[in-house]
N, C-alpha and C positions, 0 to 999 in steps of 0.2 A: 191569353197570357196565364201563367200559373198564378193562382190565388195568393200564394205566400209573397211573390214578387210584387204583385199588385198591392198587397197589404203594406209591404215595406214602402213602396213609392208613395202611396196615399198617406201613410203615417208620417213620412218625412215632410210632404207637402203641408199637411195639417200642422205639424210642429213648427214649421218655419212661419207659416202665414197666420196662425190663430191670433197672435197679439202683436203683429205688425199691422200698420194701417192700410192693408192692401187686400183684405177680404179672403178668409180662409174658405168660406163657402163657394165664392166665385172661383178660386183656384181648384178646389175639389170638383166642381161642376166641369170645369174645362178639362182637367186632367182625367176624370171619370169618363167623360165622353170620348177623349182621345184613346183611352184604354179599353173602351167599349165595355165599361163596368157600370152598368146603370140598372135602374129598377128598384124595387122595394128593398131587396137585400143590400144594395149599394147605398141607399139612402140610410138604412139602419146602420150600417157600417161607418158611414161618414159622421153619424150623429155619435156613435159609440167612441170613436177615437178622440172626439172632442173632450171626453172624460180624461183621456191621457194627458192632453194639454192642461186641462183645469187642475188636475192632480199636481202637475209641475209647478202651477202657481201656488198651491198650498205648501209644497215643499220649499220653493225658493223664498216665500215670505213667511216661512214658518215663525220666525222670531217676532215679526210685526203682528202676526195672527195671535201669538201667544200673549204679547203685550196688551193687544186689544181685549182677549178674553180675561186676562188679569185685571184689566181696567173695569170691565163690565161687572165682575163678581168679587174682586178683591177688596181689600179695606180702603176706606176713603184716603187714608194717608199713603201716598205713593213714594216710591224710591225714585232718585234721579234717573231719567230716561223712560219713565213709565207714563201711563196716561191716567188722568183723573176719572172717576166714575162718570162725572158729568160730560167730559169730552168723548169718552168711549161710548157711552149710550147715544149721544147726539150723532156721532159718526155712524154707528150701526143702524140707527133709524134712518139717517140720511141715505144709506146705501139701499135700505129697504124701499124708501120713497123713489129713488131712482129706478129700482127694479120694476115697479108697478106699471108705468106706461107701456113698455114693450111687452110685458107679461099679458096684459089685457088685450092689446091689439093682436098679439101673436096667437092667443087662444081663439080670438074671433076669426081672424083671416088666415091662419096658417095653411089650411088645406087649399084656399083659393090661390095664395101666394106660390105654394109649391107647385100646383098644377099649371098655373099660368106664366110664372115668372122665372122658374128655374131652367133657363135656356142660356146657351153660350152668348147669344145676341144681347139678352138683357144684362148679362154680366159685363160684357164689354162696354155697353153704354154707361152702366153704373160705375165702372172702373174710371172711365173718362170724366163723368160728371163729378165723382168724388175726389179725383186727382186735381181737377181745377178748384174745387172747393178748398183742399189743403193748401194749394198755392195762394189763394186769395186770403185765407185765414192767417197763413204765416206771414203775408205781406202787411196786413192791416190790423192784426191784433197781437201786437207784440208786448204789450204792457201786462205785467203779472202782479196780482195783489195777494194771491194765496201761494204760499211756498211750502206749506205742510199739509198732506193729504187730510189729516183729521180736522183741519180748520175749514173745510168745505161747509158752507150753510145748507140748510134744508132746502131753501129756494134754489140755489145752485145745483143741488142734487137732483131736484125735480127737473130742471131744464137739462141737465145732462142725461137724465132718464129719457126725457122727451126726444132728445137728439138720437138716442140709442134706437128709437123706432125706425130710423132710416135704414138701419141694418137689416131690417126685415126683407128689404129688396136685396137679392143675392148680387153681390158685387160691390154693394156700398161699404161694407165691412163694419162690424160691431165695434172693433177698437178705434178705427177712423172716426165713426160717429161720435163716440163718447169722448175720445181725447181732443178732437177738434172742438166739440161742444164745450168741453171743460175749458179749452184755451180761450174760446170767445168769452167765457164767463169769468176769466181772470186768473185761472190756475197756471202755474208755470209748467214747463214741459214734464218734469219728473213727477209733480203732484197729479197732473192730468193722466200720465200713463199709469201711476200706482192707483188712482181711483178707478181707472178703467179695468185694471186687473182685479180689484176687489169686487167690483160690480159684476165682473165676468163669473164669479163663483156661484152666486144663486142663479144668475141667467142661464148659464150653460148647464148646470145641474137640473134646472126645471125643465129646459128644452130637450135634454137628453131623456129624462124619465118619460116626459109627455110623448115624445117621438117613439121611444123604444116599446112602451106599452101598447102602441098602435100596431106595431109589426112584429112583436115578439112571437106571435103565432106562425110566422112565416119562417122563423129560424129553426136550426136543428143543432144537435151536439156536433155535427161535422163542421159547423161554422165556428166552433169555439177557438181553434188554433189560428184561423185567419183573423178574428176579431182581437185575439189576445196579442198577436204579434203587432197589429196595427196600434193598438193601445200602448204597448211598451215603446214602440218606435216614436210615436207621437209624444209620449211623456219625455223621453231622453232628449229629443231634438228641441222640444218646446222649452225645456229647462236651459238648454244652452242658449237658445235664442233670446229668451227673457233677460239673461245676464248680459248678453251682448247688446241688446236694445237699450237697457237701462244706462249702460256705459255710453253708448253712441249719443242719446239725447241729451246727455250732460255737456257735451261738446258741440253737437250739430243740431240743426233744425230738422223739421219733417219734410222739407222741400224735395229731397231725393225720392221719397215714397210717392209724392204727387206726380212727379215726372215719370216714374216707374209705372204708376197706374195708367196714366194717359198713353204711354208708349205701348203697353201691353193691350190696352183697350183698342187702339188703332189697329195694331197687328192682327187681333182676333177679328175685327170687323172686315179687314182686308181678306183674310183667309175665307171668312163665311161668304163674302161677296164673290169669290172666284167660282 
């Protein structure tokens, strides 16, 4: 298939799935295998287009990010709607705490996980297990104690970060792991999703830089257009999906995503078993 068409398709898949609790890595593995776009260059491309999605987060939440920056370095006296220096620093440190667990495990086991677990079968099983987890959490953890993202405590941040470690398994989903972990810890749906988005910023940037440094020598200037198109498509689609997702969860639960994961996982296992 033409590389540009492949880039557009994978950019759309990444943009749709990165911040929904359905696993972008899993969908990219399944789509890449179907398109026969695999290997080191494909892995580098998939990592690179995640940058497009994370830039969409920076764009969509730029007002919240500016408010946070002003809180960190502005005057102690704040205007209405702003953050105090104490709250801003406590939240920022909390995101840093949440980032550490998966960063450490990812650094130690990334190569083993990529070599052994990046397969359609692993993705299918993880989709099903994660889907069941979403249905369970949505059924038994309905009470919310935190309704503003910046009120997340350091202890809650640590356990959300620990939950993110599950996303090292392709198909589990970084957003599903962090959002559902946050829901168990008492964050409401919107706050859980927002915290997940902000945690994605250092997580995806770090993972992208680490992965690209390993494969940069295999790339050439001929890949620039393909990578650029994938990045742009991922950015545009992700921005649209984030806006839709935030509106959706204010009125609905995450149950639909749980059932989607289970159904897709079962379909993939059936196809693989043929």
